[in-house]
N, C-alpha and C positions, 0 to 999 in steps of 0.2 A: 503493499500500499504506500502510495507516495502522499506527501503533505497536500499536493493539489487534489487528489481523490478524496482524502479526508475532510478537506475544506469544502468541497462541492458537496459531499455528502452530508455533512454537518449544516451546510446552508439549506439543503433539501430537507433535512429533518425539521430545522427550525420554521422553514416556510410551511411545512405540512401541519406542524402542531399549532401555528399561528392562525391556520385558515380552516382547520377541520372542526366540524361540529359534533363528530362522532368518536366515541371512545376507541373502536376498532382503527380509525385512522391514526390515532396517536400511536397505538402499539405497533401498527404496520409499518409506520415511518421509523419507529425505533428498530424494528426487525431489519429494515433496509440498511440502516446505519450500522447495525451490528455485523451484517453480511460484509459490508466494506471493510470494517475495523478488523474483524477477526474471523468471521465465517461460521455458518451453522447449517446442518442438515435439518435440525429440529430446534425450533425456537418456541419458548414459551415464558409466560410472565404469571407469577404467583404473588397474589396479596395476601398479607397476614392480617388475622383479627385476633389481636392480643386479649380482648375481653373473652373471646370464647375458646382461646388457645387453638384456633383452627387456621388453615390456609386454603385458598381456593385459586384455581386457575383462572386468571381473567382474560388471557390471550393465548391463541396457538396457532402455529404455522400448519399443523396437522389436526384439523378438527375430527376426522374420522377416528384416528388412533388416540387422540388427546383432546377430548372435547372440553368446552369451557361449561363446566357444570360441577357440581357438588363440591364438598370440601374433605379435608382430611387433617387429622390432628398434627400439630407441629412436632416434627420429628426431633427429639432431643437425644441425638447421637453424636459422634464425633463431628459430623456434618454441621449441626447446630452450634456446636463449640467454635467451630471455624468461622462460619459466616454471622453468628449472633455475637458471641462473646469476643472473639478475636477481630471481627469485622473484616474478614479476608475472604477472598473468593474462594469456593471450594472447587477443587479439581480433582477428577478421577480420569485416569488415562486408559484404564481397561475395563472390560465388561466385568471382570472379577471384582475389581475395586468398586463398580458402580453396584453390583449386586450386594455388597455388603452394607449399602446405605438405602438402596431403592428397591422395593418388593416387585416393581414392574420392570426389572431388567431384562426379562425375556422380551417383552414389547419393544423396549429400547433397541435391543440387539435385533429384533425382526425389522426394524426401520433403518438398519445400516449404520447404527450408532454403537459406538464402544468408548466414547470419552465424553465428559461433561464438565462443563464451566458454569457454576452458578454464581452469579454475582449479586450480592446484598445491596439493598438500596436503603440509606438511612436519610432521614429529614428530621430535624429538631430532636436529635438524640433517640429516635424511634426508627427501628428496622421496619420499612413499609412493605418489603416483599424482595422477591428475587427476580433477576432477569437470567433465564436458563438457556444455555446454548450447547447443543449437542452435536457430535461429529464422529468420524470413524476413530477407531483405537489409536491412542498417541498423538491425537490431532492438537490439543491444548498444550503445546510445548510452553516453557517458560518465556519465550519471546511473543507467542500470542498472547499468553496471560498479561503480560506487560502491556502489549498493545491495547488489550481491553480496557485498560485503565482510562482510556480516551472516552469510553462510553460512560463513565460514571455520572458526569454532570448531565448527559442527555438523559440518563434513566431518571435521575431525579426530577428533571424537567418533564419527562413523561408521566410519572407518577403525579406530580402536582397538577399537569394538564388535565389529566383522567379525573382527578378528584373535583376540579373546577367544573369539568364537564357532567360530572354525575351530580352535582349540587344544582344545575340549572334546572 
């Protein structure tokens, strides 16, 4: 990725969230930016509800396999320790490592994915959710994880834009 590609993708993301009136449009714009910055075969966004201790998928690139519906309890494993307590992205680069944390690892594998990068999004000292990118095994190298840092501000902007749209 060149600086020009990133600048163009960031400008497109900014324009998209500035003009859309649909939540889906915000998340789709973030997906396009993530594809430019780091790449993902499967892209989802999870929002957290701390009052009820559940998370729910609010966006997906693969609605047939991963629909936007339902909730699941917040997973308090080493995954939670990494993203919530340490405030670091969670990376698993093999399907075995994914299976240690996610019970849907067989579905993930069936979609051609064997690595995951979960990016936590914090605003006001509260974790709002995660941006989840999945690709083939060993895809999320340290270089790609470092590049993903460029998504941090955009992810916060997306979560805040969605919150704004949902209040209207």
